[in-house]
C-alpha positions in Angstrom: 199.5 111.8 -74.1 199.0 114.0 -71.0 196.0 116.5 -71.3 194.9 119.1 -68.8 191.6 120.9 -69.1 191.1 124.2 -67.2 187.6 125.4 -66.3 186.0 127.7 -63.8 183.7 125.0 -62.3 182.0 121.7 -63.1 179.1 122.5 -60.7 177.0 124.4 -63.3 174.3 122.9 -65.4 175.7 124.0 -68.7 176.3 122.5 -72.1 180.0 123.1 -71.9 180.4 121.3 -68.6 178.4 118.4 -69.9 180.3 118.0 -73.2 183.7 118.4 -71.5 182.9 115.7 -69.0 181.9 113.3 -71.8 184.9 114.3 -73.9 187.4 113.7 -71.1 185.9 110.2 -70.5 186.3 109.3 -74.2 189.9 110.5 -74.3 190.8 108.5 -71.2 188.9 105.4 -72.1 189.3 105.2 -75.9 192.6 107.0 -76.5 194.2 106.0 -73.2 195.3 109.6 -72.5 196.3 110.8 -69.1 193.5 113.3 -68.5 193.2 115.9 -65.7 190.8 118.8 -65.1 191.6 121.8 -63.0 188.6 123.7 -61.6 189.5 127.1 -60.4 186.5 128.4 -58.4 184.8 125.1 -57.3 184.6 124.0 -53.7 183.8 120.3 -53.8 182.1 120.1 -50.4 179.4 122.7 -51.3 179.6 122.6 -55.2 179.5 119.0 -56.4 179.8 118.2 -60.1 176.6 118.5 -62.0 177.6 115.7 -64.5 179.3 112.4 -63.7 183.1 112.4 -64.1 184.9 109.3 -65.1 187.1 107.6 -62.5 189.8 107.7 -65.2 189.9 111.5 -65.1 191.7 113.3 -62.3 190.0 116.4 -60.9 192.0 119.1 -59.0 190.1 121.9 -57.3 192.0 125.1 -56.7 189.2 126.6 -54.5 190.0 130.2 -55.3 187.3 132.3 -53.4 186.8 134.9 -56.2 183.1 135.3 -55.3 184.2 137.4 -52.3 185.1 140.3 -54.5 181.4 140.9 -55.3 180.7 141.5 -51.6 182.9 144.7 -51.8 182.2 148.0 -53.4 184.6 150.0 -55.6 187.5 150.6 -55.5 188.1 147.8 -53.0 186.6 145.3 -55.5 189.2 146.1 -58.0 192.0 145.3 -55.5 190.2 142.1 -54.5 189.9 141.1 -58.2 193.6 141.7 -58.7 194.4 139.7 -55.6 192.4 136.6 -56.6 193.6 136.9 -60.2 197.2 136.8 -59.0 196.5 133.9 -56.6 194.8 132.0 -59.4 197.6 132.5 -61.8 200.2 131.3 -59.3 198.3 128.2 -58.2 197.4 127.3 -61.7 200.9 127.6 -63.0 202.3 125.6 -60.2 199.7 122.8 -60.6 200.1 122.7 -64.4 203.9 122.5 -64.2 203.6 119.7 -61.6 201.5 117.7 -64.0 203.7 118.5 -67.0 201.1 118.1 -69.8 201.7 118.2 -73.5 198.4 120.0 -74.1 196.5 122.5 -72.0 192.9 123.4 -72.9 191.1 126.4 -71.6 187.3 126.0 -71.7 185.3 129.0 -72.6 186.4 132.5 -72.0 186.2 132.9 -68.2 189.9 131.9 -67.9 191.1 132.1 -71.4 193.6 135.0 -70.8 195.0 133.2 -67.7 195.5 130.0 -69.6 197.2 131.9 -72.4 199.6 133.6 -70.0 200.7 130.4 -68.3 204.5 129.9 -68.2 204.6 126.2 -69.2 205.8 124.0 -72.1 202.4 122.8 -73.1 200.6 123.7 -76.3 197.7 126.0 -75.4 194.2 125.5 -76.9 191.2 127.7 -76.2 188.0 125.9 -76.7 185.4 128.4 -77.7 181.8 127.7 -76.4 180.3 131.0 -77.3 180.7 133.2 -80.4 183.6 135.6 -80.4 181.3 138.6 -81.0 179.6 137.9 -77.7 182.8 137.2 -75.7 182.7 139.2 -72.4 180.1 141.6 -73.8 177.5 140.9 -71.1 178.9 143.8 -69.0 178.4 146.2 -71.9 174.7 145.4 -72.1 174.1 146.8 -68.6 173.4 150.4 -67.8 176.8 151.7 -66.7 178.5 155.0 -66.6 180.6 156.0 -69.7 183.7 155.5 -67.7 182.8 152.0 -66.6 181.8 151.1 -70.1 185.1 152.3 -71.4 186.8 150.1 -68.8 184.8 147.1 -70.0 185.6 147.8 -73.6 189.3 148.2 -73.0 189.5 145.0 -70.8 187.6 143.1 -73.5 190.0 144.2 -76.1 193.0 143.3 -74.0 191.4 139.9 -73.3 190.9 139.1 -76.9 194.4 140.3 -77.8 195.9 138.0 -75.2 194.1 135.0 -76.8 195.0 136.1 -80.4 198.7 136.5 -79.4 199.3 133.5 -77.2 196.9 130.7 -78.0 198.4 128.0 -80.2 194.9 127.1 -81.4 191.4 128.4 -81.0 188.8 125.7 -81.6 185.3 127.0 -82.6 182.1 125.0 -82.8 180.8 126.6 -86.1 182.1 127.7 -89.4 180.6 131.2 -89.0 182.4 131.8 -85.7 185.7 130.6 -87.2 185.7 133.5 -89.6 185.7 135.9 -86.7 189.1 134.7 -85.5 191.3 136.2 -88.2 194.3 137.2 -86.0 194.9 133.9 -84.2 197.8 131.6 -85.1 195.5 128.8 -86.0 191.7 128.1 -85.9 190.0 124.8 -86.1 186.3 123.9 -86.4 185.3 121.0 -84.2 181.6 120.8 -83.4 180.0 119.2 -80.3 178.5 115.8 -80.3 175.7 114.2 -78.2 175.9 111.0 -76.3 172.4 111.4 -74.9 170.9 107.9 -74.9 167.9 107.8 -77.3 165.2 105.8 -75.5 163.0 105.9 -78.5 162.4 108.2 -81.5 159.4 110.4 -81.9 156.5 109.4 -84.1 155.8 113.2 -84.4 152.0 112.5 -84.0 151.6 114.1 -80.6 150.3 117.7 -80.5 153.2 118.9 -78.4 156.1 121.3 -79.0 159.2 121.3 -76.8 161.9 123.9 -76.1 164.9 123.3 -73.8 167.5 125.6 -72.3 168.5 128.0 -69.5 165.8 130.5 -68.6 168.1 133.4 -69.5 167.9 136.5 -71.8 170.3 134.8 -74.3 167.8 131.9 -74.9 165.0 134.2 -75.9 162.1 132.4 -74.2 160.3 135.8 -74.0 160.3 135.7 -77.9 158.9 132.2 -77.8 156.0 133.3 -75.5 155.2 136.1 -78.1 155.2 133.4 -80.8 152.9 131.1 -78.8 150.5 134.0 -78.2 149.9 133.9 -81.9 149.8 130.1 -82.2 147.6 129.4 -79.2 144.7 131.3 -80.8 144.5 129.0 -83.8 145.9 125.8 -82.2 144.5 125.7 -78.6 144.8 121.9 -78.6 148.6 122.0 -79.0 150.8 122.2 -75.9 154.2 124.0 -75.5 156.5 122.6 -72.8 159.6 124.5 -71.8 162.4 122.6 -69.9 164.9 124.8 -68.1 165.9 126.8 -65.0 167.3 130.3 -64.7 167.0 133.9 -63.5 164.2 134.7 -65.9 161.8 132.1 -64.7 159.6 134.4 -62.6 159.3 137.0 -65.4 158.5 134.4 -68.0 155.7 132.9 -65.8 154.4 136.4 -65.2 154.2 137.0 -69.0 152.4 133.7 -69.5 149.9 134.6 -66.8 149.3 138.1 -68.1 148.8 136.8 -71.6 146.3 134.3 -70.2 147.8 131.3 -72.1 146.8 128.0 -70.7 148.6 125.6 -73.1 152.2 126.5 -72.2 154.1 125.1 -69.2 157.6 125.6 -67.7 159.3 122.6 -66.2 162.6 122.2 -64.4 165.5 120.4 -66.0 164.9 116.6 -66.1 167.4 113.7 -66.2 165.0 111.9 -68.6 165.0 114.6 -71.3 165.2 111.8 -74.0 161.6 110.7 -73.1 160.4 114.3 -73.4 161.9 114.7 -76.9 160.3 111.3 -77.9 157.0 112.5 -76.6 157.0 115.7 -78.7 156.5 116.4 -82.4 158.5 119.7 -82.9 161.5 121.4 -81.3 161.8 125.2 -81.3 164.8 127.4 -80.5 164.4 131.2 -80.1 167.9 132.1 -78.8 169.4 135.5 -79.5 172.8 133.9 -79.9 174.3 130.4 -79.4 177.7 128.7 -79.4 176.5 125.5 -81.0 173.2 124.5 -79.6 173.3 120.9 -78.4 169.5 121.0 -77.8 168.9 121.0 -81.6 171.2 118.1 -82.1 169.6 116.0 -79.3 166.1 116.8 -80.7 167.2 115.8 -84.3 168.6 112.5 -82.9 165.0 111.8 -81.7 163.5 112.5 -85.1 162.1 115.9 -84.4 161.8 118.6 -87.0 163.3 121.8 -85.6 162.6 125.5 -86.1 165.1 128.1 -85.0 166.0 131.8 -85.5 169.1 132.3 -87.6 171.0 133.6 -84.6 174.8 133.6 -84.4 176.0 130.9 -84.3 175.1 127.3 -84.7 171.5 126.6 -85.8 172.1 126.9 -89.5 175.0 124.5 -89.3 172.6 121.9 -87.8 169.3 122.6 -89.6 169.2 122.1 -93.3 166.5 124.7 -94.1 163.3 123.2 -95.6 164.8 119.7 -95.3 164.9 118.8 -91.6 163.4 122.0 -90.3 163.3 125.8 -90.8 165.8 128.6 -90.2 163.9 131.9 -89.6 165.2 135.4 -90.0 166.5 136.4 -86.5 163.7 138.1 -84.6 160.9 137.6 -87.2 158.2 136.5 -84.8 155.4 136.3 -87.4 157.4 134.2 -89.9 158.4 131.8 -87.1 154.7 131.5 -86.1 153.8 130.8 -89.7 156.3 128.0 -90.1 155.4 126.5 -86.8 151.7 126.5 -87.8 152.6 124.9 -91.1 154.3 122.0 -89.3 151.5 121.6 -86.9 149.0 121.3 -89.8 151.1 119.0 -91.9 152.0 115.7 -90.2 153.4 114.2 -93.4 156.0 117.1 -93.6 156.8 116.5 -89.9 157.6 112.9 -90.6 159.6 113.7 -93.7 161.7 116.3 -91.8 162.1 114.0 -88.9 163.7 111.3 -91.0 166.1 113.9 -92.5 166.9 115.2 -89.0 168.0 111.7 -87.9 170.2 111.3 -90.9 171.8 114.7 -90.4 172.5 114.0 -86.7 174.6 111.0 -87.6 177.4 113.3 -88.9 177.9 114.5 -85.3 178.5 111.0 -83.9 181.0 111.0 -81.0 183.5 108.8 -82.8 183.6 111.2 -85.8 184.1 114.3 -83.6 186.7 112.7 -81.3 188.8 111.6 -84.2 189.1 115.3 -85.1 190.3 116.1 -81.6 192.9 113.3 -81.8 194.2 114.6 -85.1 194.5 118.1 -83.7 196.5 117.0 -80.6 198.9 114.8 -82.7 199.5 117.7 -85.1 200.5 120.0 -82.2 203.0 117.4 -80.9 204.7 117.1 -84.3 205.4 120.9 -84.5 
C-alpha cells in the first residue's frame, strides 16, 4: 500500500510531528507500506527535522516560502497569501500524482483544506490533532477590527465546510471531539500512542511534581503558577519542575519572581524526559484545551498519578477519575490545589493510583493503535 502524509513542517517540537514520525516508521517497518511525507514549508538546510525519520520513509520538501507574506502589510499580504497558496496547491498536486498513493493523509489543520481540494485518485484522510472547536480560532482571540474578525470567521467557516464536504474520513483522537464532526462523511476515533522508552518507573516517594509542554497560552502554565502559590505555602519542601519552551517563558518567569516562589523551576525540553518522569511523584496538566495530551500518557506509563483540568479534549479519556488520578472542573484553581495537596500528603494513594495508571496506559500500546490504522486503510481500499 502506498501512503502519503502531508504536513507543514517536521522541524517543530510538537506532539503531532513526533507521533507522525513514529507512526510512519511503524507502517513502513511492520506493514511494509510504501510511505512518503511531503513537507510544504520546510527548508531542510535551515530547518532540520526535530525527530528522527526512518530511512524507510521518503521525505519530499516543497520549500514554499510562505513566511515572506508576513513581511508585507495589507493589502499586499493578501495577494502574497493567494500567490503562495496557488503555488503550494500546484506543486502538491503534481507531487502527489507523481507518487500515485492509495491514501493521502493531511496532518492537523494547517493544510487540511488544500489536501481536501487535491485533484487525485487517493482517499483523503484528515488527521485531527486539535479539537474542532479550536480549529483556526487563534486569530479570533486577538484584538482585531470588526471587519477583520468577520473575515476570519468566514474563512474559518469555509475551511471547515471544505473538510466536511471533501474528506473521506476525519480521524479524531478523542470520543468527545468525534461528536463535533457531525457533517463529515465518516469519522473514526484513533488515539495516539507512546513509544517513549521507560527507563524505570517511579516509586512516587520523591517530593517532586512535574509538568511538561510548550510554554504557550494553550497549556495554561499561568494557571499552574497560581495553583503552586497556594501549594508552596503549606508544602515548601515539595518542588515543581516544568519542562518546556515557548513564547510565554519570560512572562512565566516574571510571575514566579513576582510571587517570590522558590520551589518552582522552568527547564528546557530534554531528550531524557523518561528519567524526569521516573524522578517525580505526580504529573499535573493545566491546559485550556488539548487534542489528546501525550504527556499524560507518558507520565502514566511511568506510574505517575495525574491531575488535570477537564479541558476539551483528551484528559478525561486518559485519566480514570479517583482511580489513577483526578479530573478537575476546568479553571477551578482551588479544587485543583486541594486534590494536589491530598496526593502530596497520602503516599499510599499515590502508589495505588500509580499502579492503576500503568494498567490504563497499556490500552494505548503502539500495536493496538496501529492495528486500528491498518483496518481503516484497508476499509477505504475496499470501497
